[in-house]
C-alpha positions in Angstrom: 22.7 -27.6 76.6 20.7 -28.7 73.6 16.9 -28.6 73.8 15.7 -32.1 73.6 14.0 -33.6 70.4 10.2 -33.3 70.8 7.4 -34.5 68.6 6.8 -31.1 67.0 10.6 -30.5 66.4 10.8 -34.0 64.8 8.0 -33.4 62.6 9.4 -30.1 61.3 13.0 -31.5 60.9 11.8 -34.4 58.9 9.0 -32.6 57.0 10.7 -32.7 53.7 11.3 -36.4 53.8 8.2 -37.3 55.6 9.9 -40.2 57.3 7.9 -42.8 59.3 9.1 -41.2 62.4 7.9 -37.8 61.6 4.4 -39.1 60.5 4.2 -41.1 63.7 4.9 -38.1 65.9 2.4 -35.9 63.9 -0.3 -38.5 64.2 0.3 -38.7 67.9 0.1 -34.8 68.1 -3.2 -35.0 66.1 -4.7 -37.6 68.4 -3.7 -35.6 71.6 -4.9 -32.3 70.5 -7.9 -32.7 68.4 -10.5 -31.2 70.9 -9.4 -27.5 70.6 -9.9 -27.9 66.9 -13.3 -29.6 67.4 -14.4 -26.7 69.9 -13.3 -24.0 67.4 -15.2 -25.6 64.5 -18.3 -26.2 66.7 -18.3 -22.7 67.9 -18.4 -21.4 64.2 -22.1 -22.7 64.3 -21.3 -26.0 62.8 -23.6 -28.9 63.8 -22.1 -31.6 66.0 -22.1 -34.0 63.1 -20.3 -31.4 60.7 -17.9 -30.5 63.5 -16.8 -34.2 64.0 -16.5 -34.7 60.1 -14.7 -31.6 59.5 -12.3 -32.2 62.4 -11.5 -35.7 61.0 -11.0 -34.2 57.5 -8.8 -31.5 58.6 -6.3 -33.8 60.4 -6.4 -36.0 57.5 -5.3 -33.1 55.3 -2.7 -32.2 58.0 -1.0 -35.6 57.5 -0.5 -34.8 53.7 3.1 -33.7 52.9 2.1 -30.7 51.0 -0.2 -29.4 53.7 2.6 -29.7 56.2 5.2 -28.1 53.9 3.4 -24.7 54.3 4.9 -24.4 57.9 7.6 -21.7 58.3 10.2 -23.1 60.6 12.0 -22.6 62.9 9.5 -20.2 64.5 6.5 -22.5 64.3 4.6 -23.6 67.5 2.2 -26.5 67.0 -0.6 -24.4 68.5 -0.1 -21.4 65.9 0.1 -23.9 63.1 -3.1 -25.7 64.2 -5.2 -22.6 64.5 -3.8 -21.2 61.3 -4.4 -24.3 59.5 -8.0 -24.9 60.5 -8.9 -21.3 59.6 -7.5 -21.9 56.2 -9.2 -25.2 55.9 -12.5 -23.7 56.8 -12.1 -20.9 54.5 -10.9 -22.7 51.4 -12.3 -26.3 51.7 -15.6 -26.1 53.6 -17.8 -26.1 50.6 -15.9 -28.9 48.8 -15.7 -31.0 52.0 -19.5 -30.9 52.3 -19.9 -31.8 48.6 -17.7 -34.9 48.7 -17.1 -37.9 50.9 -14.8 -36.7 53.4 -11.5 -38.8 53.6 -12.4 -40.8 50.6 -9.6 -42.9 49.2 -7.3 -42.0 52.0 -5.9 -43.8 55.1 -8.3 -43.2 57.9 -7.0 -41.4 61.1 -8.8 -42.7 64.0 -9.7 -39.9 66.4 -11.4 -40.8 69.5 -14.0 -38.1 69.6 -16.4 -39.8 72.0 -17.8 -37.4 74.4 -16.8 -34.3 72.2 -20.2 -32.6 72.3 -20.5 -33.3 76.1 -17.4 -31.4 76.6 -18.5 -28.6 74.1 -21.6 -28.1 76.2 -19.4 -26.9 79.0 -17.8 -24.2 77.0 -18.9 -20.5 77.6 -19.6 -20.0 74.0 -21.7 -16.8 74.7 -18.6 -15.1 76.3 -15.7 -16.2 74.0 -14.8 -15.9 70.4 -13.9 -19.2 68.6 -10.2 -18.3 69.0 -10.6 -17.6 72.6 -12.3 -21.1 72.9 -9.5 -22.7 71.0 -6.9 -21.1 73.2 -8.8 -21.9 76.4 -9.3 -25.6 75.5 -5.6 -26.0 74.3 -4.5 -24.7 77.6 -6.8 -26.7 79.8 -5.8 -29.8 77.8 -2.2 -29.2 78.5 -3.0 -28.7 82.2 -4.9 -31.8 82.2 -2.2 -33.8 80.5 0.4 -32.6 83.0 -1.9 -33.7 86.0 -2.3 -37.2 84.4 1.3 -37.5 83.8 2.1 -36.4 87.4 -0.3 -39.0 88.8 1.3 -41.7 86.7 4.5 -40.8 88.2 3.4 -40.8 91.7 1.5 -44.1 91.2 4.8 -45.7 89.9 6.6 -44.5 93.1 3.8 -46.1 95.3 2.4 -42.5 96.3 -0.9 -42.6 94.4 -2.9 -42.2 97.8 -0.7 -39.1 98.6 -1.4 -37.7 95.1 -5.0 -38.1 95.5 -5.1 -36.2 98.8 -2.7 -33.6 97.7 -3.8 -32.6 94.1 -6.4 -30.2 95.5 -3.7 -27.9 96.6 -2.2 -27.6 93.1 -3.9 -24.4 92.2 -2.9 -22.4 95.4 -2.5 -22.1 99.1 -6.1 -21.5 99.8 -7.5 -24.4 97.7 -8.7 -27.6 99.2 -9.5 -28.5 102.9 -7.3 -27.3 105.9 -3.9 -28.9 106.1 -4.8 -30.5 109.4 -7.6 -32.6 107.8 -5.3 -33.8 105.1 -2.4 -34.5 107.5 -5.1 -36.7 109.6 -6.2 -38.5 106.5 -2.6 -39.3 105.6 -1.5 -40.0 109.1 1.2 -37.4 109.3 1.8 -33.8 110.4 0.8 -30.5 109.0 4.5 -29.7 108.5 4.9 -32.9 106.5 1.9 -31.9 104.4 3.3 -28.4 103.5 6.6 -30.0 102.5 4.9 -32.6 100.3 2.7 -29.9 98.6 5.7 -27.9 97.8 7.3 -30.8 96.2 4.1 -31.7 94.4 3.9 -28.2 92.9 7.6 -28.4 91.9 7.0 -31.7 90.3 3.9 -30.2 88.6 5.8 -27.4 87.1 8.3 -29.8 85.6 5.9 -32.1 83.9 3.9 -29.1 82.6 7.0 -27.7 81.0 7.7 -31.1 79.6 4.1 -31.2 78.1 4.6 -27.9 76.5 8.0 -28.8 75.2 6.4 -31.5 73.0 4.6 -28.7 71.0 7.4 -26.0 70.5 10.9 -25.9 69.2 13.2 -24.3 71.9 13.2 -23.7 75.6 12.5 -19.9 75.2 9.2 -20.9 73.6 8.3 -23.0 76.5 8.4 -20.0 78.9 6.3 -18.0 76.3 3.7 -20.8 76.0 3.6 -21.1 79.8 2.8 -17.4 80.1 0.1 -17.8 77.4 -1.4 -20.8 79.3 -1.7 -18.8 82.5 -3.3 -16.0 80.7 -5.8 -18.3 78.6 -7.0 -20.1 81.7 -6.8 -17.4 84.3 -4.5 -19.6 86.4 -2.2 -18.0 89.1 
């Protein structure tokens, strides 16, 4: 069975032509995964203002055809490219970026960076390197996106209340309150709750794999990225 076309594989497949579809896919990836880049730049002792400006400038550069052409397909993962790209950008473009108006003369890419500094203040910056911060935030972002996606799916099925009561059990059997209290809240039995939690975790695993798939090229890389995510977040 062929691995489905994803945002990242679409970008790589069309990078020589830079079609409208590939640019749209790349813009969506940039808008969804900007925070790990911001956290990496900020942890390099940049001020909040410089971190915002440099993050914006980096993604503007990323949308340029010549910048994207440096990717070596078919082994690229979007996470790898993003981290390598920002390191190269900071090494070669930092001084020039500060000396000129960032993004001047180019189409502006609107990144919703409100709350970026509030999020960054929660980072354990004294314990992690910039690379580890990037990896951790990348992984937590994927987990959060998967949870949000699962919540939307349950809401469409009229099960939002069930999801709200069961999401506390996603991380392990010992998480959350006892099954009896949850069963009482939902008007059902402990046995039914155990079955619902099993299904919830199964559904979560599926949507998490789907989110990861958007950033890699083949199914084997989904498994590798999932193992990376577990290591980066300390999840079990």
